[in-house]
N, C-alpha and C positions, 0 to 999 in steps of 0.2 A: 093442549087446551087451557086449562085451568089455567096455568102460568101467565100464558097471552094473554087471558084474558084478563087477569088481575090488572095488569101490567095500567097503571095512569098516563095518561098521553098528555103529552106536554103540551102548555096554553101556545096558543097563536105565535101571543107576542114572544114569549121564550125562544120558541123558533125561529123568528125571524132575527131577533138577537144573538144566538148561533151564529148562523150566516153570516149577517153581519162581520161578529168579530172575525169568521173564520176566513172571508175573503177580501177585510178590510176595507170594506166599501158597501153602500145600501144593496142589499141581496135585489130591490128590484131594479138596479142597475144590470142585472144579470136574469133576470125571472122574468116574462109578464106578466105570468100567470102562475098561484103555489097556491094550491086545493088546502083549506085550512082541515078540513079531514084527514086523517092518518090510519096506518095500519099500523101495528105491534110487528118489531121486529127483531129477534133476540134481544143484542144490546142496545138497541134504538128504534126508531120509525120510519116510518116510508111517508112521505105527504109526495103525489102526484102533482106537475105543473106542467109549464113550457118556455122555454125559451124564447129570446128577445129574434131568434133568427127562425124559429115555430117549433123548431124541435120538443116534441112530446117527449117528458123525461119522469123517472122515476129517482127522489131525490133520500137518500137512508141521513137520517140524523144520528148521531149516536148522544146517550140519554149522556147528561155533565158529570154526572158523581159517579157514573160505572165503571170508571181507573180505580174508586176506591174499596168496588166490594169484589171485583176479580180481578185477574194477573194475567188472562192469554183475550187474541182475538181482541184486542183492545186497537188496533191501528188499523182504519180505512182505504191506506195508503197500497197495505199488504194484501187487504184480501181483493183490493182494483188491479194488482197484479194476477194476484190467484185467478180473478176472472178474466183477463186479459190470456194469458197462457191459456186457460181452458177453453175459451174461443179461437185461439188460431190450433188445436189441438184437435177439437171434436169434428171437424171432418176427414172423412169425408162422410161422414153420415149424417144426410141430407133433412131429416127431419127433427134435428135437434137444435135448439137454438138456446143460445147464451145473451144475452142484453150486452150491447154493444156499451163498454163502458167511455165517459164523456173527461178522460183524464184531465185538462188542465181547468174541470171544475172541481175536481178529486183533493179531499184534504184528509188529515190523518182522522178528523171527527166526519168527515161529509161526503157521501161517496151518488156522486151523478152516474146514472145511465140512463136511456132510451128506454121509454114505457114499452113493456112487453105485456101483454097481459092476456089471460084464459080463462078455464074454468077450473076448480079444484079437482081433488080424489074424491069427495063428497057427491061430485055430480055425477063422475065416471063412475062411480057403483052402480047407479040407477039407469045405466046403458047398456042396451042391448049385446049379449056376447061376443060379435062379431067386434062389434065396437070395442069391448074391453079386451078384446082378445089386442086388435091392434094398436090398443094403450099400452098394456104391460109388456107386448113385443119393445117396444121402442125404448121403456126402463130398462131391461135387459141388453138389449144393445147396447144403448149409454155404459152400462157399467161393464160390458163386457170389453169394450171399446178402448175407456178409458184406465179398466185397473190392471189387464192384462197387456194391452200395447204400451201403454204409458207407464204406468205405475203414478196417474195422478188423479184421485177421485173423489168427487165431492164426498164426503164423510160427516153431512150433515140428513140422510137422508129421511123427512117426515114430511108428513103433507103440505103443513104451508112454505116450502122450499121448488115446489115444484107446479106444473101447469100444463094445461090442454090445449091447444088450439084446433079447430073442426074446420074441413074445407069443404070434404066429403062426407058421405055417408060412414064409410071407414076407411076417412085419410087422416092423419091426425101428425097436429108437429108436437114436440114436447119440451117446453121452456123450461129452464132450471133458473132459480134465484138464489144469494146466500152465499159467496166462497168463503166465507169466514175460518171454514174448517175444511182443508183440502188432506187429504190422505197422500203421503208421495211413499212409494214402493220401491226399495233400492231393486235391479234387477233382477238379480240372483232370487228375492223372493219372488219375484212376479213370475218368473222362469220353473222355481220349485213349486211354485204349487200347479204350473199347467202340466210338470212333467209329473206331479204327484197321480191329476188329470189320466192322463195320456196312460200309465202305466198302470194302472184303477183297470183303465178302458180294454185296454189290449193283455192284460194278464198276464204282465210280463213277470219275469225272475230279476226281483227287484228288491233289497230290503227296505221296508217301508222307516227304519230308524233311518237310514242313510238321509231321506224325503227330508224326512223333519230336522235334523239336524242345520241341514241347508235352508230350511224355515226358522232356524235358530233356538230349537228346542233342546234342552239338556239331555244329554245325550244317556248321561248315569239313569236318571228316573225311566226314561224308555224304556230301560233294559227288565225291568220287573212285567214289563206289559207288551212285550215283543205277541208272544200265543195273537194276543188279539186285536192287535196292530190294524190286518189287514182291514178284520171286518170292521172294526170302528174305521177307520178311513173311506171305505169305500160307501159307510153310512152318512159320514160326514159330506162326502162330495159328491152324494146321490143324485140331486138334477140334471149335474152334468156328463152320467153316466148312461140313463135311460135313454135308449132310440126313441121311444112314442115323447108326445107332448107330457109336459110332466106337471102337474099342483101340488103347490108345494102344503095345503093343506093335511096331504098321505105322509109328508115327510116325517110326522112324527120323530125329531130327531133326538130332541133332549131323554124322551121315554127309552127310545131302542136305544140311546149312548150309553144311559144306564143300566141298560137288561146287559150289552157287552161288555162293559168295564168294571157293572157293581162300585164293591168297596173302593176302587181306586180312581173313583171318576176324579176326583177334586188331585189324586196324585200327575194326572197326565194335565190338568188343568193349569197344575204349579209346574209344570216340565215345560209349560208354551213362554215364550220372551215377550215381556208383560207389552210391546207394541203392537202384538197382534188385536189387543181386546179394542183398537180403532177398526182393525178390519172389520174383525166381527160387528161391531157396533153397524158399522155399514153394512155388511150383509144382511141382517139382523133387521134394519130399518127397511131396507130393498124387499126381502121377502115377504114381512109385513105390508107392505102396502101390494104387492104380487096379489098375497091370502088375501087383502079387501077386494082387488079386480074380481077376483072367484072365477080365475081359468086356468088352463091348463096350456102352457107354453112350451116349443121345444129346444130345450137349454142346447140337447146336443148339437142340432142343425145350426143353432146361431152361432154355438161356439167355432164350429167346423170356415159357416160361412164368413166369418169377420177374421178370427184367427191364425186359420192351417198354413198360413203363408211364414206364420214366427213358432212351429210346429219343431221343424226343423232344429231350431235356435234351443229351444225346452229340449229334447232330449240329445242334445250333444252338453247339455250341461253337467260340468264334472262334477259329481256327487263326492262327498267326505267318505272314507273308507271307515269301516268298522272293527273291530278286533274286538271280538268277545267269546266267549266259554259257551254261550247258549246257543239252541239248535234256533235258526235263523229261519222265520215264515212270511215267505215273498207272495209277491202277488200273485203270481202264478199256482199257489196251490190251493188259491179260491176256486169253491165251484162256481159255473155261468147258471147251472138251470137247477131247478127243484123240479123232480118228474113224481107223476105220481100213476102209479097203474095198478087195476082192478081190472081180476076174469072173474064174471059168476057162473053159477054152477049152470044155466041158462046158454053157458057158453057168449052169453056179450062180455065185449071187452070195454076199457074206459082207458085212452093213456092220454095224460096231457103233460106238457113244459111249459114251464114260466122261469122267468128271471128265479135265481137263486133268493135274493132277499125275500122273498114270498114267504121261505121258512121263520121270517121274522114274527107270522102269523098262523100258526100251522092249523089251528083252529079252523081258522076261516078257509085256509086252504083246502082241505080234506069235506069241509061239507056237512051237513047234518046225522046226514044215513048214514056215511063213514061211521062219524067220531060214534053214534051210540056201539057200531060194532066192536071199535076199539074200544072205549068205555068195557064192554063186556070183557073183554079179553084181560084186564086192568092195566090197562097200559095210559101211564103219565102222558100227556101231549106235549103239557108245559113243560114238565122236565127234560124232556127231548129237545123241545123248542131253546133250551137256556145250553142243552148242551152245543147244541148248533151255532149259536151265539157264540159260545166259549172256547171253541174250536175254531173259531175263526172262518166257518160256511166252507171248511174244507169236504174234498169228495166223500160220501159216506152213505151207509143205509140208515135211512131215521127207522120207517118200520117195518119193517117182514111181519107178516099173520095169516093162516088160515084155517078157514073152521066151517062147517054145513053151507053157509051161502055164498061165500067166497074168497079169493085172494088178494092180496094187498101187500102193494109194498112202495114204499116211498122214499125216497131218494134223491141226497144232491150229488152233484156230476158236473 
């Protein structure tokens, strides 16, 4: 916002001169109206107007000196082609709108598209929960469809590049703008991403290193991280693995990543292929917007709804073979549940089952009364939690103790 708001908008006479030069004729031969006010748009600015046939349009003009300052995203004809392709691929998602480009009026420094307006994320944040839920769902469905089905996804997900249009109380359309940055993902990579999600979800007997090699990771560096990889990947892909609606504010990905990998966190990051940074930027932008909407969404349900037909293709992906002298820690070794069993001296019993990932926060799981008892036994909950993380959350007994008040057992199963 600071960068956008600090830009000086081109004077109107400069705008008309740019259009005259771009078309080789007076701009008013083409436009019956062109607003003098403008909105900043990364490498240029946008003016609303109307063509002589009555079509309402948005005209994006590139700043004339911008080519001297940057070396990418300079040609609006490339952006036009991205936008046209995106518009072709977005069906069958009926509530996603990509503005139609008017090809004959586009030039390397001018992009003309039909005017499609809505309200932004700032207003969306103020709406009621059921409405924010509907808008968040549209965002997720769009990214799932384009990322996993087509490997062609909008890679600049920030509030200025989207808008919502409301038709009923909770019926919205998502409008997408600015296709200067589009991430193209090879088929093998998008299928490998799905393969990891399915392997984690089904606790399959698959070597995580093979999955990461399919994404382009450095296998030699991963050898040092083998024991933690199942747990690490379950953290990185957690929203896709939870059956219930998931709130990204509960992810705590960076904190839990550090707890699991420890000193080797940068070693893992350096093992990744450089092009993954664009995917991470895209997903970070998505989750930031979902966090602002402040709603829990059914990631797993929506993934199944839109992509279950290509699961067989992902599961058939031939993963690289690994030769290693180290112990292979596969996804099937990971526990599914964290269980707590308490028997009190008065005969009362408490039995709880929860997802194994809850072992990330044992103090919250056991509660204050049990925590007091555990502390009296001089049991270090933090040390037990770290042991579970470093073991990759394999099945194990975490706490087993008895005293005059009760018997307690906490274990991963």
